[in-house]
N, C-alpha and C positions, 0 to 999 in steps of 0.2 A: 504494500500500500504506500502510495506516495506521501512523503512527509508534508504536513501542512505548513505553508509559508505565509507569513503575515508581515506587514509593515505598519509601524505606528508613527504618525506624523506628530511632532512635538515642537512647534515653533516658539513655545513659551520657555521650555527648558529651564536653565539655570537663572534666567531673568526673574522668574516668579516662583522658583522652587518646585515647579511641576515635574522636573526631572525625577524626583523621588517616586512619583506615581508611575510615570511611564517606565522607568527602569525597574521598579518593583514588579509591575505587570509583565514586562518582557522577560525578566529573570524567571518568574513563575511559569510563564508559557514555555520558555526554553527547557526548563526542568521537567515539563509535562510532555516533552517530545516535539514541540513546535519549533520551526526555524523562524526566529523572531528578529526583526531589525527595527531599531529606533532611529528615525531621522530627526535629529534634534538641533537645538540652538546652543552653540558653544559647548558641545559635548566632547568628551575624550574617551578613549577606550578604557574600560574599567578592568583592572587586573582581576582575573579569575571569573569574569562574567561569562555566563553561558549564552548570552545573546550578542548580536552584532550592533555596533553603534556607528552611525554616519554623521559627521558634523556638517549638516546640510544648510543650516541657516546662520547668517552672520549679519551684524550691523542693523538689526531690526529695531533697536530701541535707542533712545538718546535724543540728542538735539538736532540731528540732521533733518532736512526737510522731509515732510511726509511722503512726497512723490518718490524721493530717492529710497527711503526705507521700503516703500511699496514695491519698487522694482526689485529690491533685494529679496523681498518675500517671494515674488513671482519666480525669481531665479532659483531660490531654494526649493520652492514647491516643485518646479519642473525637474530640477536635478534629482530630487528625491524620487519622483515617479519614474524617471528614466532608469535610475538605479534599481528600483523595485521591479521594473519590467525585465531588466537584464538578469535580475536575481530570481525571476520566475515567481514572484509573489502573487498569491491568489486573492488575498483580502487586505485592503488598506483600512486602518482604524484611525479615525480622527476624533478629537475631543473638543467639545464646545462649551464655553462659558458665555460667549457672545454669539450673535448671529448676524454679523455685519459682512462687508464685502470680502474680507479675507476668508472667513469660514465658508461662505457660499462658493467662492472661487475654488477653494480646496475640494469641496464636495463635487463640484462640476468637473474639475480636472481629473479626479480619481475615476469618474465614470467615463470621461472621454478616453482615458488610457486603457479602459476595459477591465478594471478591477471590480470586484465586489466591494461595496462600501458599508462599513459598520461605524456608527456614530454613537459616542457616549455623550449624553446631555447632562453635564454636571449641574447646570442650572436650567430649569425649564424656561423661566423668563430671565434674561440677562439683567444684571444690576448696573447701576451707573447711568451713563448718558443715553443709552439706547436699549429699548426692550427688544428690538430686532425681530418682531414676530413675523414680518414678511420673509425675512431671511430664514427663520426657523422653518416656515412652511416649505420653502424651496428645498432646504436641506433634507427635510423629512421625506419629500417626494423622491429625491435622488437616492436616499439611503436604502440599502437592502435589509439592514438590521439596525435596531435602535436599542441602546442600553441606558438605563437610569439606575440610580444608586439605592432607591428605597421605594416602599409602597406609596408614600406620600407623593413623590415625584411622578410615579406611574399614573396615579389617579389624576393628578393635575394635567398630565399630558393627554390622557384619555378625555378629560373634560374639555380640552381645547378643541377637540374634534379634528385634529390634524394627523392623528395616527391612523393610517389607512387600515381597513380590515384586511387581515391576512399578513400584514407586515410582521416580519420576525422581530420580536421584542423580548427583552429580558431585564430582570432586576438583579443587579450584581453589586455587592457592597463595595465601598471604598476601602482599600487596604490600609494596614497600619504602617508605621514608620520605625518599628523597633530595630530591624536589621540595619537601617541607615545610620544609626547612632550607637555603635557597639560599645564605645568607651565613654560613657556619660560621666561628666564631672559631678562631684557632690554638690549639694545645695550651697555649702559654705564656700567651696572653691569658685563656683559660678558667681556668687555674690561678690567675692573679692575681685574677680576679673572685671566685673561690670561696675565696681565701686558702688554697690548697693548696701543698705544698712543690714547688719547681721541680726538685729534684735526686733525686727518688725515681721508682721504677717503680710507678705507681699502678694497682692492680687494683680495679675497680669492681664492687660488687654493687648492682644497681638494682632497686627494687621492694619490695613487702611481703614480709618474710622469714618467711612461713608455713613450717611444718615441711617440707612437700614441696619447698620451694625450696632447702634445704640450706645456709643461711648458716653454720650450725654447722660444716659440713665445711670451709668456707673458713677459718674462724677456727682450727680445729684444724690445718689445713695451715700457716697463718701461724705458729702456735706451733712447728711442726716446723722452720721455716726460720730458720736463724741468720744472717740477712743484713739489716742495717738499711736497705738500699736499697728493700726491699719495703714498700709502704704500702697498706693496704686502706681503701677508702671504702665505707660502706654508706649508701645514700640512698633514702628512701621512708618510707611510713607504717609505724609499729611499734606493736603493742599495748603498753599501759603496763607490764604485768608483764615482757614480753620486753625492753622498753627499759631497765628497771632492771638486768637482767643485762648488757646490752650496755654500759651506762654504767660498770658495775663493771669490765669488762674494759678499756674505753677508758681508764679512769683507773688501772688496776692492771697486770696482767700484760702487757697489750698497749699500754701507754702509749707514745705516740710512734710507733706503728705502725698504729693503727686510729683512724679517725674515723667517728662515726655522726651523720649528718644526718637526724634523724627528722622526719617530717611530710610534708605535701603538697608535691610538687615541681612547680613551674610549668613550662609549656612552655619558656620561655626558660632556666630553670635546668637542665632535662633536657638540653638541647643542651649547656650548659656542662659538665655532669658527664661526658657521653659524650666530648666533645672533650678534656677535661682528662685522661682516663684513657689509659693505655697498653694495657690489656687489660680486657675485660669478662668476668667470671667467672660461669658459669652452672652451679652445682653441684647441679642439680635431681635429686630422687629420682623424680619423676613429671612428665610433661608430654605434651601432645598437639601443641602448636605454641608457639613462643616468640617473642613480639613483641620481647622484649629482644634476642634474637640477631639478629633482622632489623634492629632499630634500630642495634645495634652495627656490623653490616656496612654499613648505610646511612651511618654516620659514619666508615667506613674504620677501624674499630677491630678488632683481633684478638680472638678469643673463646677462652676456656678452658672446656671444656664436658664434662659427664658423658656417657658413651657410650650414652645412651638412643637408640633408633632414630629418633625424630623429630628429635633434635638432630644426629645423625650425617648424616641426609638433608639437613637444612637448612644446616648449617655446613660439614661435610666438611673439605676441605683449607684452609678459611679459618680454622681454629683448631687448638688442641691439645686432644685428647681424653684423658680419664682414666677409669678404671674407676668406674662409678657407686657412690657411697657409700664410696669408698676415699680417705680424706684423705691417706694417704701417697702415693698415685699422683698426686693433685692437687698435692701439694707438689713432686713430681718434675717435673711439667710447668711449674710456676712457676719452678723452678730453671733449667729450660731457657731460659726467657725472660730470666732474670737473667744467664745465662752469655753470651747473645748479644743485645746491645741492639737489633740490627736486626730481631729476630724479630717484635716486636709490629707495627711498621709494615709489614713485608712481608706478614704475615697480613691486616692491615687492607686493603691494596690488593687482595689476592686476594678478600677478602670483598665489597668494594664492586663489583668487576667481576662477581662471582657474582650478586649481587642485581640489578644492572643488566640482566644477561642473562636471568635466570629469573623475576624478580618485578616486572617493569614493569607499571604499571596498564593500558596499552592491551591487553596480552596477557590479563591477568586479566579485564578488561571483556569481551573477545571470548568468553572461556570462560563467563562468567556469563550473557551474552546467550543463549548456546546453551541453558543451563538454563532461563532464562525462556521461551524459545520452546517448549521441550519441554513445559512445564506448560500452555501455551496451546493445544496441539494438541487436536483433538477426541478424546475418550476412547472407546475401543471398548467396547461393552456387555459386561458380565460374563456369562460362560456360566452 
């Protein structure tokens, strides 16, 4: 039987930390007997990896004009698909957080080159400046198979009316990050490296604080808690106008209780932030799946999360839930953690065991192979 050959397009790669996902999936697939290639952004061969890496995309991000970066994207896309054709790839797998021109172009090019197309929709509606619903409809029409991460996302996609009857679809969980960080620093060492206080309960907000991420709710809860032991760290890229507001709070009403580390966070520093924290706070207003929650549990860190269905399903008893958009209820959960110093570590251990059991890459690879095999089956003629 011919070995299944697949290609994974990853133009995000190291720019957004998505390489951990694609590399974890590719390694799991390769160990399941699949010939897997990742076409990534600024990737390098990984020593001992069972999959193949191709550094296909370069110069996509930064201050260069959009048209120039767009041309580089097209060049990377075409070179990836030419290599995939030469390598006799059967299925090309793309990943969508947005549904704009780049994503539509990738889906269309995959089909023009004659591959079967599997698309993972990480967010059903993209967040930020574009909802991209027209683009999503086009991509779904082109796709031979569609993967989402949980039942909530699947129901949302069905409710949109855009998933054609008979289209191959699957629910496959987002994998954990445990193997990506084999030598994790202690909490004390991480705090020393980041120059964070050693005697505080540190609550970490990680990532871009867009409106739907709810950093404002965490800061309102911090104002409500009259306990100097609680210290909030916000780490990630921030828009200039929002950063001015945060700096004003950092040096004013929340001085000594809030630290804002704005800018790109390297892989090494991401590890330090998670390990330095006692709790990871996820006060989101909307979400389909949270890589931050999975990262937190991979690092054995307890999670305080809004009670949105995807987070409840993902975190469950590995965290403390509060009513979504209710800063007072969030403050109550943080007070619980302050009242019992063992709470954070206990939740962290529960979370790590949870992701080890349910989000291992071998299991996810097996489920993904089933989706690939389904799109390769001969199609019955339409009536």
